[in-house]
N, C-alpha and C positions, 0 to 999 in steps of 0.2 A: 504493500500500500504506500501511498504518497505520504511523506513525512509532513507533519503539521507543526510540531514544536520540538526544538532541540535545545539541550543544555549541556553542561560539562560532563554529565553522567550518562546521557543517552537521549532517546527521543520517543515521541508518541506519533504514530501514524494518525491520519484523520479518523480512521475506523476505531482505533484504540481510544483516542481522545473523546470521541462521541460516546462510546460504550462506557468508559470509566466515569465520564461526567454525568451520564444517565444514572449510573449506580450511586454516585455521590449525591445527586439530586434526590433520588428516592430515599437514601439514608437520611438526608437532612429533613425530609418530610416526616420520617419516623421519629425524629427528634423534636418535632413540634414546630419546625420552621414553616411559616405561612407566607402567602402572597404579600409583597411590600414590607416584609420584615427586613431588618438589616443584619448582615452577618459580616463580622470583621475577618479579613485575611491578614494574618501577621506572619509573613514568610520570608525566607531568604530568596535569593534570585535562582529559582528552580522552575522546571517545566510544570511542576504540580500547581504552581500559582494559576496557570491558565486553566487547568482542570478544575480547580476550586472555583474560579471565576465563572466558568460555564455552568458548573453544577448548581451554584447558588442562583444564577439567573434562570436556569431551567426550572428550579423549584419556585420561581416567581418572585424570589427575594432579590435584594440589591446588596452588592458587596461594598465594604469600606476597606480600602487598603491602608495598612499601618506598617510603617518601616520599623523593624525590630530595634533599630538603633535610636529611635526617637527617645527623648527623655521620658522617664516613667510617668511624670506628672501629665505630660501631653497625652500619652497613651490612655491613662486612666480617665482623663477628661473626655476624650473622644468616645470611649466605650460607654461612659456614663451618659453623656449628652445624647448619643444616638439611640440609647436603650437597645443596644445590639443584642440579638437573641443568643449569639454564640461567637466564639473566637476560634478560627480555623488556622491550624499550622500544619506542618508536614506530617506530624504524628496523627493528627485527627483524620487527615486524608487517608493515610495508610490503614488506620483502624476501620474507617468506613468501607474501604475497598476490600478489606478482608472479612467484612461482616456478611450476613446473609440477606442483605437488602436486595430488592428487585434489580435486575440488570437492565431492564428496559423502562423507559419513562417518557411520558408525553409532556412536553414543556408547558409550563403554566404562564410563561412570559407572553405579554401582549404589547402592542404599541404604547399602552398607557401605564404599564407597570414600571417600577423604577429599575434601572439597570445598575446604577452605582451611586454612591455619595462620596464626595471628596471634600476634605476639610481645607479651608484657607490656612495660610501660614500663621494667622493670628497676630500679625504685626500691628494691627490697630485695635487690639483688645483680645477677646477670646476667639479662638478659631471658630469659623462658621461652616456648617455642613451644607454643601451645594448638591442638590438632588437632580439627577439626570434620568429622564425616562428613556425607554428603548427607542421610541420614535426619534428622539434627537440623536442617540448613538448610531442608529441605523442610517439616518440621513448623513451624518458625518462620515461614517465608515465608507459609504458608497461614493460620496464626494471625494474623499481623500484617495480612494483606490483609483478613481478615474483621473484625478488631478496628477497623481504620481505614476500612472500607467502600469500599475501592478497587474500581474497575471500569474498563472499556475507555476511559472518558472521563477517567480520572484523569491528572493531570500533576503529577509529583513532582519536587522539586529535590533534588540531593545537595549539601549544604553541608559535610558532614563530611569530614575527611581520609580518603582511601581506606585508609590504614594502620591505622585504628581499627576495631574490630569493630562499632561503632555504624553504620558505613557500610552494613552489610548490611541495615539497616532500609529504606534507600532503594534499594540496588542490586538487590535480588532480588524482593521482594513485588509491585512494580508490574508486573513482566513476567508474573507468574502471573495478573494481572488483565487483561493486554492493553493496559495504559496506556502513558504516555510518561514517560521519565526524562530530566530536564534536568540536565546536568553544569555546575555553575557554575564559571566560570573563576576563577583565582586573584585576578584584579583585582576581579571582582564580589564574590567571597566575602569579601574583606577589608574591603569598604565596605558597611556595613549599610544605608545609604540606597539603594545600588545593588541590594542584595538585595531590599529592599521594592519598588523599582520593577520589578524582574524578576518578582516574584510577581504584581504587578498587570498588567503588560504581557502576560505569557504565561498569565494566568488559571490560575496554579498552584493545585492543590487540596490539597496536603499536603506536609509536610516534617518533618524531625527536626533539632533543634539541641542543642548543649550548653546547659546551664541559663543561663549568663551571657548568651549570645547571645539566647536565647529571651526573657529579661527585657527586653533592649534593643529587640528586634524588636517586641515587643507593647506598646510604649509606649501608655498609655491613650488618647492623642490620635489614634492611628492605627488604622484599620479594615482588616484584611487579609481578603479574601473567600476563606477556605480552609475545607475540610471538617474538617481535623484538623491538629494540630501536636503532636508528641511531643518530650519533652526528657529529658535525663538527664546524669549525671556531676556532679561537684562536690557542693556542698550544695544539693540540690534544695529 
């Protein structure tokens, strides 16, 4: 089968990702997760993040990404403020997949159910949760796929922190095209020479960076064979 998501330990094909996220969705429902509930994903940079995201959305719920390295005070605030039903990490996903939950699931997501909630940085007070419905995410994903010309041969890296909304540029559109998402490990992500090597070695076709990283990555002496690169944030 065609690979959907790749990380430093392996990959999921589209078929595996669909089946495993179905099982995760059905397990979430056995745990009392309901439509438009919030579920926190607090994970390292692994392919299971995508599985959890899809499973939560299939259950009709919305995910809230929290970076494990956030200060405990911020993490506690977000969990409390959102009244999240559950916190999902790698262990929770592993337990759910080894449970006897149903392996097939009919998605409860609709245009109007929430897809995710992302918290602002809180620079002007307490962080605020911004809720995004599937209608908006779907529109964005299709726009971005067309805008960047992604197709089934596309290989996209995600360099962005999962807890920022910019991560959605990498996390979703590529799947609407049938391409491949490569989750960069923390080790690679922090070393821009390793990022460049990864792009070349894996024939990456596109990515999104914060402006500062984009400037360094596209040093004039270096040619990166990609179809597109988008950037944002800071003083573009």
